[in-house]
C-alpha positions in Angstrom: 10.2 -7.2 7.5 9.5 -4.1 9.6 12.5 -2.0 10.1 13.1 1.2 12.1 16.2 3.5 12.2 17.0 1.9 15.6 17.0 -1.5 13.9 19.6 -0.2 11.4 22.0 0.8 14.3 21.1 4.5 14.7 20.6 4.7 18.5 20.6 8.5 18.9 17.7 9.4 21.2 14.6 11.0 19.7 15.5 10.0 16.1 13.0 7.3 15.5 11.7 7.4 12.0 8.6 5.7 10.9 8.7 1.9 10.7 8.7 0.6 7.1 7.4 -2.8 5.9 9.6 -3.7 3.0 10.5 -6.7 0.9 9.4 -8.1 -2.5 6.3 -10.2 -2.0 5.7 -12.8 -4.6 1.9 -12.8 -4.0 -0.8 -10.3 -3.0 -1.3 -12.1 0.3 2.3 -11.7 1.2 2.0 -7.9 0.6 -1.1 -7.8 2.7 0.7 -9.7 5.5 3.5 -7.2 5.5 1.0 -4.3 5.8 -1.0 -6.2 8.5 2.1 -6.7 10.6 3.0 -3.0 10.2 -0.5 -1.9 11.2 -0.6 -4.2 14.2 2.8 -2.9 15.4 2.4 0.8 14.7 -1.3 1.6 14.4 -3.0 -0.7 16.9 -5.6 2.0 17.6 -6.6 2.4 14.0 -10.3 2.0 13.1 -10.9 -1.6 12.1 -12.7 -0.5 8.9 -9.7 1.7 8.0 -7.5 -1.3 8.5 -9.7 -3.5 6.3 -9.7 -0.8 3.6 -5.9 -0.6 3.8 -5.5 -4.4 3.4 -8.0 -4.5 0.5 -6.2 -1.6 -1.3 -2.8 -3.3 -0.7 -4.2 -6.6 -2.2 -5.6 -4.8 -5.2 -2.4 -2.8 -6.0 -0.2 -5.9 -5.5 -2.6 -8.0 -7.7 -2.5 -5.4 -10.4 1.3 -5.4 -10.4 1.3 -9.2 -10.7 -1.5 -9.4 -13.3 -0.7 -6.3 -15.5 2.7 -5.1 -14.5 5.0 -8.1 -15.0 5.4 -8.8 -11.3 6.2 -7.0 -8.1 9.8 -5.6 -8.2 9.6 -3.6 -5.0 7.4 -2.9 -2.1 7.2 -0.6 0.9 4.6 0.5 3.4 5.1 3.3 5.9 2.8 5.1 8.4 3.2 8.9 8.2 2.0 10.9 11.3 2.5 14.4 9.9 -1.1 15.5 10.5 -4.0 14.9 12.8 -4.7 11.5 11.2 -2.0 8.9 10.5 -1.8 7.8 6.8 -0.5 4.5 5.5 1.5 4.9 2.3 1.8 1.7 0.3 4.2 1.7 -2.7 4.4 -1.1 -5.2 6.8 -1.3 -8.1 6.4 -3.4 -11.2 8.0 -3.8 -14.7 5.3 -2.0 -16.7 5.3 1.7 -17.7 1.5 1.5 -18.3 -0.5 3.6 -15.9 -3.2 2.0 -13.8 -6.6 2.2 -15.4 -10.2 1.3 -14.9 -12.4 0.3 -17.7 -14.8 3.0 -18.8 -18.5 2.4 -19.5 -20.8 -0.2 -18.2 -19.5 -3.6 -17.3 -21.1 -6.6 -19.1 -22.9 -9.0 -16.9 -20.5 -11.6 -15.5 -17.4 -9.6 -16.4 -14.3 -10.7 -14.4 -11.8 -8.1 -13.3 -11.5 -4.4 -13.9 -12.6 -3.3 -10.5 -9.3 -3.1 -8.6 -8.0 0.3 -9.5 -11.4 1.9 -9.2 -11.7 0.4 -5.7 -8.2 1.6 -4.7 -9.0 5.1 -5.8 -12.2 5.2 -3.8 -10.4 4.0 -0.7 -7.3 6.2 -1.0 -6.9 9.8 0.0 -4.3 10.2 -2.8 -2.7 8.0 -5.4 0.4 8.7 -7.6 2.4 6.8 -10.1 6.2 7.4 -10.6 8.0 6.2 -13.7 11.2 4.3 -13.1 13.9 3.2 -15.6 12.4 -0.3 -15.6 8.7 0.3 -15.0 6.7 2.3 -12.4 5.9 2.6 -8.7 2.3 3.1 -7.6 1.9 5.0 -4.3 -1.4 4.8 -2.4 -2.1 7.0 0.6 -4.7 5.5 2.9 -6.1 7.3 6.0 -6.0 5.5 9.3 -8.7 7.0 11.5 -8.2 6.2 15.2 -10.6 3.5 16.5 -13.7 4.5 18.4 -13.7 3.1 22.0 
């Protein structure tokens, strides 16, 4: 669901806040679909590579919450336009207090997994984790460069 202040009944002119994609997806593809809908509605001019990176990072954070965090307990995505370049902020809550981590050292041939958080950190301008009473929320800030015509 993508919701704006106007959708919530605040019709005062000039008070449009950023649209937020929210819900509790059960799977990574559902989280990715929420972000894709938000980007299509609010950032149609974003660079296609930035959109692909944002969708990949969303999938990875959601997958980590499902695989290592006991499931997704909350989800939100918002586009912030405070600077010259819009930024997508994806927040995923789960049931684990363990911080996201990447394996250290060389990966054995054929190893499965262990690449998600490292990928997210490479794609993101900023990441943060906030402890909650029942787990944590991982916040990922992803730049959305305007598309080149």
